[in-house]
C-alpha positions in Angstrom: -8.6 52.3 -28.9 -5.8 52.1 -26.3 -5.3 48.6 -24.9 -5.5 48.9 -21.1 -3.2 45.9 -20.7 -0.2 47.6 -22.3 0.9 49.5 -19.1 0.7 46.3 -17.1 2.9 44.3 -19.5 5.5 47.1 -19.7 5.6 47.3 -16.0 6.4 43.6 -15.7 8.7 43.4 -18.7 11.6 42.1 -16.6 10.4 40.1 -13.7 13.8 38.9 -12.5 13.3 35.3 -13.7 15.7 33.4 -15.9 13.2 33.8 -18.7 13.0 37.6 -19.0 12.5 39.8 -21.0 9.0 39.4 -22.3 8.0 39.0 -25.9 8.2 42.2 -28.0 4.4 42.3 -28.3 1.2 42.9 -26.3 -1.9 41.0 -25.5 -4.9 41.8 -27.6 -7.0 42.8 -25.9 -7.7 42.9 -22.2 -11.2 44.1 -22.8 -12.1 41.2 -25.1 -9.7 38.6 -23.9 -12.3 36.2 -22.4 -14.6 36.6 -25.4 -11.7 36.1 -27.8 -10.7 32.9 -26.0 -14.2 31.6 -26.3 -14.7 32.6 -29.9 -11.3 31.8 -31.4 -10.0 28.8 -29.4 -13.1 27.0 -28.0 -15.5 27.6 -30.9 -12.6 27.3 -33.4 -11.9 23.8 -32.1 -15.5 22.7 -31.8 -15.5 22.7 -28.0 -17.0 21.7 -25.7 -18.7 19.2 -28.0 -15.6 17.4 -29.0 -14.4 16.5 -25.5 -17.8 15.1 -24.4 -17.7 11.5 -23.4 -14.0 11.2 -23.8 -11.8 9.4 -21.3 -9.2 12.2 -21.7 -8.9 15.2 -24.0 -5.7 17.1 -24.6 -5.3 20.7 -25.6 -1.8 21.9 -26.7 -1.2 25.7 -26.6 1.9 27.4 -28.0 2.0 30.4 -25.7 0.6 30.5 -22.1 0.9 34.2 -21.4 -1.2 35.0 -18.4 -3.3 31.9 -18.9 -6.5 33.4 -20.3 -7.1 30.6 -22.7 -6.6 28.0 -20.0 -8.9 29.7 -17.6 -11.7 30.0 -20.2 -11.2 26.4 -21.2 -11.2 25.2 -17.6 -14.4 27.2 -16.9 -16.1 25.7 -20.0 -15.1 22.2 -19.0 -16.5 22.7 -15.5 -19.8 24.0 -16.9 -20.3 21.1 -19.3 -22.3 18.3 -17.7 -21.3 16.0 -20.6 -17.5 16.6 -20.1 -15.1 13.7 -20.3 -13.1 12.2 -17.4 -10.0 14.2 -17.6 -8.9 17.4 -19.4 -5.2 18.0 -20.1 -4.0 21.4 -21.0 -0.4 21.6 -22.2 1.3 24.9 -22.8 4.7 26.3 -23.4 6.0 29.7 -22.1 9.4 31.2 -22.8 8.9 34.1 -20.4 6.6 33.1 -17.5 5.5 35.7 -15.0 6.0 35.4 -11.3 3.0 34.4 -9.2 2.9 38.0 -7.8 2.9 39.5 -11.3 0.4 37.0 -12.5 -2.1 38.0 -9.8 -1.7 41.7 -10.6 -2.2 41.1 -14.3 -5.3 38.9 -13.6 -6.7 41.7 -11.3 -6.2 44.2 -14.1 -7.9 42.1 -16.8 -10.5 39.7 -15.4 -13.9 41.0 -14.4 -15.8 37.7 -14.6 -16.1 36.4 -11.0 -15.9 32.7 -12.0 -12.8 33.3 -14.1 -11.3 35.5 -11.4 -11.8 32.7 -8.9 -10.1 30.1 -11.1 -7.3 32.6 -11.8 -6.7 32.9 -8.0 -6.5 29.1 -7.8 -4.0 29.1 -10.6 -1.8 31.8 -9.1 -1.8 29.9 -5.8 -0.5 26.8 -7.5 1.9 28.6 -9.8 5.2 26.8 -10.0 8.7 28.1 -9.2 10.3 29.9 -12.2 12.8 27.2 -13.1 13.1 25.6 -16.6 11.4 22.4 -17.5 8.0 20.7 -17.2 5.7 21.6 -14.4 2.5 19.5 -13.7 -0.4 21.2 -11.8 -3.6 19.4 -11.0 -7.0 21.0 -10.2 -10.5 19.8 -9.5 -9.2 16.6 -7.8 -6.9 15.8 -10.7 -9.6 16.0 -13.4 -8.0 19.1 -14.9 -4.3 18.8 -15.4 -2.1 21.8 -16.5 1.3 20.9 -17.9 3.5 24.0 -18.3 6.8 23.8 -20.0 9.0 26.8 -19.2 11.4 27.4 -22.0 11.8 28.4 -25.7 9.0 26.7 -27.7 11.4 25.9 -30.5 13.4 23.8 -28.1 10.6 22.5 -25.8 7.8 21.5 -28.2 10.0 18.9 -30.0 10.5 17.2 -26.6 6.8 16.7 -25.8 5.3 13.2 -25.8 1.6 13.5 -26.1 -1.4 13.1 -28.4 -3.1 16.4 -29.0 -6.8 16.7 -29.7 -6.9 20.4 -30.2 -4.3 23.1 -30.8 -4.5 26.7 -29.6 -2.0 28.5 -31.8 -1.4 31.5 -29.7 1.7 33.5 -29.2 1.4 37.0 -30.5 2.2 38.4 -34.0 4.2 36.2 -36.4 5.9 39.4 -37.7 7.2 40.4 -34.2 7.8 36.9 -32.9 8.9 34.7 -35.8 10.4 32.0 -33.6 6.9 31.2 -32.3 5.8 30.4 -35.8 8.9 28.7 -37.2 8.8 25.5 -39.2 10.1 23.7 -36.1 7.0 24.6 -34.3 4.6 23.3 -36.9 6.6 20.1 -37.4 6.4 19.5 -33.7 2.6 20.0 -33.9 2.3 17.5 -36.7 4.3 15.0 -34.7 1.9 15.0 -31.8 -1.5 15.6 -33.6 -4.2 13.0 -33.0 -6.1 11.7 -36.0 -9.0 14.1 -35.5 -7.0 17.0 -34.1 -8.2 20.5 -34.8 -6.6 23.9 -34.5 -7.5 27.5 -34.3 -5.5 30.7 -34.4 -6.3 34.4 -34.8 -3.3 34.7 -37.1 -4.0 34.5 -40.8 -0.5 35.5 -42.0 0.7 33.9 -45.2 3.7 32.2 -43.6 1.4 30.6 -41.0 -0.9 29.2 -43.8 2.0 27.8 -45.8 3.6 26.2 -42.7 0.3 24.6 -41.8 -0.2 23.2 -45.2 3.3 21.9 -45.5 2.9 20.0 -42.2 -0.3 18.2 -43.1 -3.0 20.6 -41.8 -6.0 21.8 -43.7 -7.2 25.3 -43.0 -10.1 27.6 -43.8 -10.4 31.3 -43.1 -13.4 32.4 -41.0 -14.7 35.7 -39.6 -12.4 37.0 -36.9 -13.1 38.5 -33.6 -12.7 42.1 -32.3 -9.5 43.7 -33.7 -8.8 40.7 -36.0 -11.0 40.6 -39.1 -10.1 37.0 -40.0 -8.8 33.9 -38.3 -7.9 30.3 -39.3 -9.4 27.0 -38.2 -8.7 23.6 -39.5 -7.7 20.0 -38.8 -4.8 17.6 -39.2 -5.4 15.7 -42.4 -2.1 14.8 -44.0 -2.1 13.4 -47.6 1.2 11.7 -47.0 3.2 10.2 -44.1 4.6 13.1 -42.0 6.0 11.4 -38.9 8.1 8.4 -37.9 6.4 7.7 -34.6 2.8 7.8 -33.8 1.8 9.8 -30.7 1.0 7.7 -27.6 -2.4 6.0 -27.2 -4.2 4.5 -24.2 -3.4 0.9 -23.3 -5.7 -1.2 -25.5 -7.7 -3.1 -22.9 -11.2 -2.6 -21.5 -10.2 -3.7 -18.0 -8.4 -1.0 -16.0 -6.7 -3.4 -13.6 -3.0 -3.6 -12.7 -0.9 -5.7 -10.4 1.8 -3.7 -8.6 4.7 -5.8 -7.2 6.3 -4.1 -4.2 4.8 -1.7 -1.6 7.7 0.7 -0.9 8.0 4.3 -2.1 7.9 3.3 -5.8 5.0 0.9 -5.5 2.8 3.0 -3.2 3.2 6.1 -5.5 2.1 4.0 -8.5 -0.9 2.7 -6.6 -2.0 6.2 -5.7 -1.5 7.5 -9.3 -3.4 4.6 -10.9 -6.3 4.7 -8.4 -6.6 8.4 -9.0 -7.4 7.6 -12.6 -10.0 4.9 -11.6 -7.8 1.9 -12.0 -8.3 -1.2 -9.8 -5.0 -2.2 -8.3 -3.8 -5.4 -6.7 -0.7 -4.9 -4.5 1.7 -7.8 -3.8 4.3 -7.3 -1.1 6.6 -10.0 0.3 6.7 -8.3 3.8 3.9 -8.1 6.3 3.3 -4.4 5.7 4.3 -1.5 3.5 7.6 0.3 3.5 9.7 -2.4 5.1 13.0 -2.2 3.1 14.8 1.1 2.4 11.4 2.8 2.5 11.2 1.8 6.1 14.0 4.1 7.3 12.8 6.5 10.0 13.4 9.5 7.8 14.7 10.5 4.4 15.8 13.8 3.0 14.5 15.3 -0.2 16.0 18.1 -2.3 16.9 18.9 -5.9 20.4 18.6 -7.4 22.4 21.6 -8.5 25.1 21.1 -11.1 27.3 23.4 -13.1 25.9 22.2 -16.4 22.3 21.5 -15.4 22.9 17.8 -16.1 20.3 15.2 -16.8 20.4 14.1 -13.2 19.7 17.7 -12.1 16.9 18.1 -14.6 15.2 14.8 -13.6 15.6 15.4 -9.9 14.3 19.0 -10.2 11.2 17.7 -12.0 10.7 15.0 -9.4 11.2 17.3 -6.5 8.7 19.8 -7.7 6.1 17.2 -8.6 6.5 15.4 -5.3 5.9 18.6 -3.4 2.6 19.1 -5.3 1.5 15.5 -4.7 2.3 15.6 -1.0 0.4 18.8 -0.6 -2.6 17.3 -2.4 -2.5 14.3 -0.1 -2.4 16.6 3.0 -5.3 18.7 1.6 -7.3 15.4 1.3 -6.8 14.8 5.0 -3.9 12.3 4.9 -1.2 12.9 7.5 2.5 13.1 6.4 5.2 13.3 9.0 7.7 15.7 7.5 9.7 18.8 8.4 9.2 22.3 7.0 12.4 24.0 8.0 14.2 23.7 4.7 17.5 21.8 4.1 21.1 22.8 3.9 23.7 21.2 1.6 27.2 21.9 2.7 30.1 22.1 0.2 33.1 19.8 0.5 35.4 22.8 0.3 35.4 26.5 -0.6 36.0 25.7 -4.3 32.9 23.6 -4.6 30.9 26.3 -2.7 32.0 29.0 -5.2 31.4 26.7 -8.2 27.8 25.9 -7.2 27.2 29.5 -6.2 28.3 30.5 -9.7 25.9 27.9 -11.2 23.0 29.3 -9.1 23.7 32.8 -10.4 24.2 31.6 -14.0 20.9 29.8 -14.2 19.2 32.6 -12.2 17.4 30.1 -9.9 14.7 31.9 -7.8 15.3 32.2 -4.1 12.3 30.0 -3.3 14.2 27.2 -5.1 17.8 27.5 -3.8 20.0 30.1 -2.2 23.8 30.1 -1.9 24.9 30.6 1.7 28.2 31.4 3.4 29.5 29.4 6.3 28.2 32.1 8.7 24.7 32.1 7.0 24.6 28.3 7.0 25.6 28.2 10.7 22.7 30.5 11.5 20.3 28.2 9.7 21.6 25.1 11.4 21.9 26.7 14.9 25.5 25.5 15.3 28.9 26.2 13.6 29.5 24.7 10.1 32.8 24.0 8.5 31.9 25.5 5.1 29.2 27.3 3.2 26.9 25.7 0.7 23.3 26.2 -0.5 19.9 26.3 1.2 16.8 24.7 -0.2 13.8 26.5 1.4 11.4 23.7 0.2 13.7 20.8 0.9 13.6 18.8 4.1 12.9 15.4 5.6 9.9 13.1 5.6 9.0 9.8 7.2 8.7 7.5 4.1 6.3 5.1 5.9 3.8 7.9 6.6 3.9 8.8 2.9 3.3 5.2 1.8 0.4 4.9 4.3 -1.1 8.1 2.9 -0.9 6.9 -0.7 -2.4 3.5 0.2 -5.2 5.2 2.0 -5.9 7.6 -0.9 -6.4 4.5 -3.2 -9.4 3.5 -1.1 -11.6 0.7 -2.3 -9.8 0.4 -5.6 -6.9 -1.3 -3.9 -6.6 -4.9 -2.9 -3.7 -5.5 -0.5 -1.9 -8.8 -0.2 1.1 -9.3 2.0 3.5 -12.1 2.5 3.6 -12.9 -1.3 7.0 -13.8 -2.7 6.8 -13.3 -6.5 8.9 -15.6 -8.6 8.0 -14.9 -12.2 5.5 -13.6 -14.7 3.8 -15.2 -17.6 1.8 -13.7 -20.5 -1.2 -15.6 -21.8 -3.4 -13.8 -24.3 -4.1 -10.3 -23.0 -3.5 -11.2 -19.4 -0.5 -11.5 -17.1 -0.2 -14.3 -14.6 1.9 -13.7 -11.5 3.4 -16.8 -9.9 4.8 -17.1 -6.4 7.8 -19.2 -5.4 5.6 -22.3 -4.8 4.5 -22.1 -8.5 1.0 -20.8 -7.6 -0.8 -18.1 -9.6 -1.4 -15.4 -7.1 -2.8 -12.7 -9.4 -3.9 -12.0 -13.0 -4.3 -8.6 -14.7 -3.7 -7.1 -18.1 -1.0 -4.8 -16.6 1.9 -5.6 -14.2 4.3 -3.0 -12.8 7.4 -4.4 -11.1 8.4 -1.9 -8.3 10.4 -4.4 -6.2 13.9 -2.8 -6.2 16.5 -5.6 -6.3 14.0 -8.3 -7.4 12.4 -6.3 -10.2 14.8 -7.3 -13.0 14.7 -11.0 -12.0 10.9 -11.1 -11.8 10.5 -9.3 -15.2 13.1 -11.6 -16.8 15.4 -8.7 -17.8 18.9 -9.5 -19.1 19.8 -5.9 -19.8 19.2 -4.2 -16.4 22.5 -3.8 -14.6 21.5 -3.2 -11.0 23.6 -3.4 -7.9 22.8 -3.5 -4.2 24.2 -0.8 -1.9 24.2 -1.6 1.8 23.4 1.5 3.9 23.7 1.7 7.7 22.0 4.5 9.5 22.9 5.7 13.0 20.5 7.1 15.6 22.1 9.4 18.1 20.1 9.6 21.3 19.0 12.9 23.0 22.0 14.6 24.5 24.6 12.7 22.5 25.1 15.8 20.2 23.8 19.3 20.1 20.5 19.4 18.2 20.7 20.7 14.6 17.8 23.0 13.6 17.2 21.4 10.2 18.6 18.7 8.0 22.2 19.2 6.9 23.6 17.1 4.1 27.0 16.9 2.3 29.5 14.1 2.8 26.9 12.6 5.2 23.7 13.9 6.7 22.2 14.8 10.0 18.4 14.9 10.4 16.7 16.1 13.6 13.9 13.7 14.5 11.2 13.7 17.2 12.2 13.4 20.9 15.6 14.8 20.4 17.0 11.9 18.3 19.3 12.7 15.4 19.6 10.5 12.4 22.9 10.3 10.6 24.2 8.2 7.7 24.5 6.5 5.6 27.3 4.1 4.7 27.7 3.1 1.1 28.8 -0.5 0.7 28.5 -2.2 -2.7 27.1 -5.7 -2.9 27.4 -6.3 0.9 24.5 -8.4 2.1 25.3 -8.2 5.8 22.2 -7.0 7.8 23.8 -6.6 11.2 24.8 -3.3 12.7 28.5 -2.6 12.8 30.4 -0.3 15.2 32.7 0.9 12.4 29.7 1.8 10.3 28.4 4.1 13.1 31.8 5.6 13.5 32.0 6.3 9.8 28.6 8.0 9.8 29.5 10.3 12.7 33.0 11.1 11.4 31.6 12.2 8.0 28.9 14.4 9.6 31.6 15.9 11.9 33.4 17.1 8.8 30.4 19.4 8.3 29.3 19.9 11.9 32.3 19.9 14.2 30.0 19.7 17.3 29.3 16.1 16.3 32.9 15.0 17.2 31.8 14.4 20.8 29.2 11.9 19.8 31.9 9.3 19.3 32.3 9.2 23.1 28.6 9.0 24.0 27.7 5.5 22.8 25.1 3.6 24.8 26.9 0.9 26.8 23.9 -1.5 26.5 24.4 -2.0 22.8 27.4 -3.9 21.4 27.6 -1.5 18.5 27.4 1.6 20.7 24.4 3.1 19.0 21.0 2.1 17.6 20.5 2.1 13.9 19.2 0.4 10.9 20.5 -1.4 7.8 18.7 -1.1 4.4 19.7 -1.9 0.9 19.4 0.5 -2.0 19.1 -0.7 -5.6 21.1 1.3 -8.2 22.0 1.1 -11.8 25.5 1.6 -13.3 24.6 5.1 -14.4 22.8 5.9 -11.1 19.5 6.8 -12.8 16.3 5.0 -12.1 14.4 2.5 -14.3 11.0 3.9 -15.0 8.6 3.1 -17.8 7.4 0.4 -20.2 9.8 -2.6 -20.5 11.3 -3.5 -23.8 10.8 -6.9 -25.4 14.3 -8.2 -25.2 13.5 -11.4 -27.1 12.0 -9.6 -30.0 14.9 -7.1 -30.0 17.4 -9.9 -30.1 15.7 -11.5 -33.1 15.9 -8.1 -34.9 19.2 -7.0 -33.5 20.8 -6.1 -36.8 18.0 -3.7 -37.8 17.8 -2.2 -34.3 21.5 -1.5 -34.1 20.9 2.1 -34.9 17.6 2.3 -33.1 16.2 5.0 -30.9 14.1 4.3 -27.8 10.8 4.6 -29.7 12.0 2.1 -32.2 12.3 -0.7 -29.7 9.5 -3.3 -29.4 7.8 -3.2 -26.0 6.1 -5.8 -23.9 2.4 -5.1 -23.7 1.2 -4.3 -20.2 4.6 -4.7 -18.5 6.2 -1.7 -16.7 9.1 -1.1 -14.3 9.7 1.4 -11.5 12.9 0.5 -9.6 16.6 1.3 -9.0 15.8 4.6 -7.2 18.9 4.4 -5.1 18.9 7.1 -2.4 16.5 9.4 -4.3 13.2 7.5 -4.0 11.5 10.4 -2.3 12.1 12.8 -5.3 11.7 10.2 -8.1 8.8 8.0 -6.9 5.9 10.4 -7.5 7.1 11.5 -10.9 7.9 8.0 -11.9 4.4 6.9 -11.0 2.9 9.8 -12.9 5.0 8.9 -16.0 3.8 5.2 -15.9 0.2 6.2 -15.4 0.4 8.7 -18.3 1.9 6.0 -20.5 -0.9 3.6 -19.7 -3.6 6.2 -20.3 -2.0 7.7 -23.4 -1.8 11.1 -21.6 0.8 13.8 -22.0 4.0 12.8 -20.2 5.0 14.8 -17.2 8.6 15.4 -18.3 10.4 16.0 -21.5 10.9 13.0 -23.8 14.7 13.1 -23.7 14.6 12.9 -19.9 12.1 10.0 -20.1 14.6 8.2 -22.4 17.4 8.8 -19.8 15.4 6.8 -17.2 13.9 4.4 -19.7 14.4 0.7 -18.5 15.3 -0.1 -22.1 18.3 2.2 -22.3 20.8 -0.5 -21.4 19.4 -2.8 -24.1 19.6 0.0 -26.5 23.3 0.5 -25.7 24.0 -3.2 -26.1 22.2 -3.1 -29.5 24.3 -0.2 -30.7 27.5 -2.0 -29.6 26.4 -5.2 -31.4 26.4 -7.1 -28.1 22.8 -8.5 -28.3 22.5 -12.1 -29.6 
C-alpha cells in the first residue's frame, strides 16, 4: 500500500536548517508507527518491566526522526504505576525538523489523543536548530530528552552515558549505511550497561555481523507489519571490548551534599540536586546569597559566535540554551525572575569584524531565532539610538538580575535545603565515606558523602588543589542615573556594555583589572566604562559631564571580583586526586581525562569569569548527572575542556608533576 507519510516527508525535505537535506528514505509506516514502536522497541527491550523500580533508566536511540519512539516510550512510562524515578531518552538526529514542520508531521501521523498531546508538548519545547546537545525536561524533570543534533558517526562517540536499552532506528541500512557503520556499533558497545538490551526492525546481514563483533548477542523474532523479521538481543561480550566503563551512580546510600558558596554556581547546583531528591547543606561566608559578583544589579547573557565554532562557542551555546530552559521552568513553577525580554545586540569593533562574524553566521546557517547579523542602521533601530557599527542580534539574549535567579533556585529546593550563612570554610577532610568541612576556627561545620566547592576564588584553596591556575579580575560597574544619557532600548555589548535597568538607570561596565584587590570605587574606572560604551553608542559621550556632585567618584557603582582560569574556561566536574596522580606520574604521562584517579565525592564548579549566567545551570546539570550516573548534558570532549583536572593532565604530559 502507499505510505501516507511519503508526501509529508518530501514536502519538508529541505527545511532550511544547517542539517538539510533529509535522509534518502521514508518512515515505515505512518499507519502503524505507534504500534510498531510498541512492538519493536518497547516489547523488544522488555519494557516497561525493565525500568520498574529503577532510580534512573536510559534509552539510547540512533535516529530521532519525528519522535514517534520517544512519544510512545513517554506514554508507556506515564501509564506505568511501577515506573522508576527518572527516564532518560537520548537520541541523535542528523537532519532535525523545525518545530513548525514537526507539528505538521505529527498532525498527519498521530491519531491517538494522548500521543498527540505529548507531541504538542514536545513541539512546544523543541530546541533551536543549532548543532550540539539539547536537554529538554518534561513531567517536572522526571522525563529527560537529550537530543544531539549532528551526524551520528561523529556525535555517538562523544556521548558519556550508561545505556539500559537501545532503539536501533534510522531507516534502511542499504540506503543509509553511515547509520549502521562499525563506528556506530562500537559507540553502542562503549556505553552499554551490563544488562543492556537492544531491538531493531532491521535484520540485514551487515547489522547482525556488526552486533556480534561488538559484543552483542541477537536473535531473530517475528517482525511487525511490513517487516517479516526483526532482531532483539543484549550486550554480552565474551571479551573485554572497552577501555572505560560507562558512568555509574555515586556509590552511597545517603543522597546528601554540602555546597560551598551561594552565588550563581552554588545556587544552580542546589536546585539541580534538590530536583533529584538530594538533601543539600549550603555554606556561605556572607549573610545572604549572591553577594560577590553574583550580586551585581544585572548581568547579560548570550551565546558566542566565532569563525571556527570554537570550544568556547560550543560550550557557551550549550549553556545558553540550557539556561533558557531552566529559567523558563522556574518561572512556570511560580518563581519570579527579574529579566529583560528585548533581546541583545553585540556590536562589532569595526566593519571587518562585522563582516567576518556575518560570514560565520551564514556558513553555519544559524537560525534567525538564535542570531541575526545586523547593519549599523538595523542595530540602531533595535537600540533606539545611533550606533557606530553593525553587529549581530540575539533575539533570546538579554539581561537578568542574578540575585533574583539565585533566590528562585533556593526557593525551588524547598525543604531539602539547609541554609547556613556566615560560615568561612577553611579546609576539607575525608574520613571513611564522609567528608568533614572545617571552618577557620577549626570546627567541623558539616559532614556529608559529597562536597561541591562553588566558591570562586576560594574553591581551589579549600579543595587543596595545586593544579588550578585561577586569577582574580577586578570589575567596576558604573550606574548612570536617569537623564545622564539617552535610554537605550535593550542591552548593547561590545567593547563594553550598556544595560537599561528599572527607573531609568543605565548600567555600564565593566573594568578588567588583573589581581587588583581594591574594593573602592574609582573615578577613572567610571570614565573608562563610559568611554568604552561611547565607542559603540556615541550618545553616551555626554555622560562624562553629568556626574553627581555628591559622590567623590562622580557616579554610583559597584566593585566585584571575577575568578578566571588561564584558558578562560570554567572548572566544572569531579576533582582529580592530585596525590595519587603524582605517585603514578610516569604511567599517567600519556593519560586521558578518564584515566586520571578521582577524589570520591568531591566536585568543583568555579572560575566562571563573566559568563556565570550562561555556564552555571549547565555546570550544575553536569555535576548532578555525574553524581547520578545519568547521561551527561554535553559532549564528552566539551566536558573535558572544562574538566577541573585538565591543568593537572597538562602538567603530567609535560613531566611537571612530582
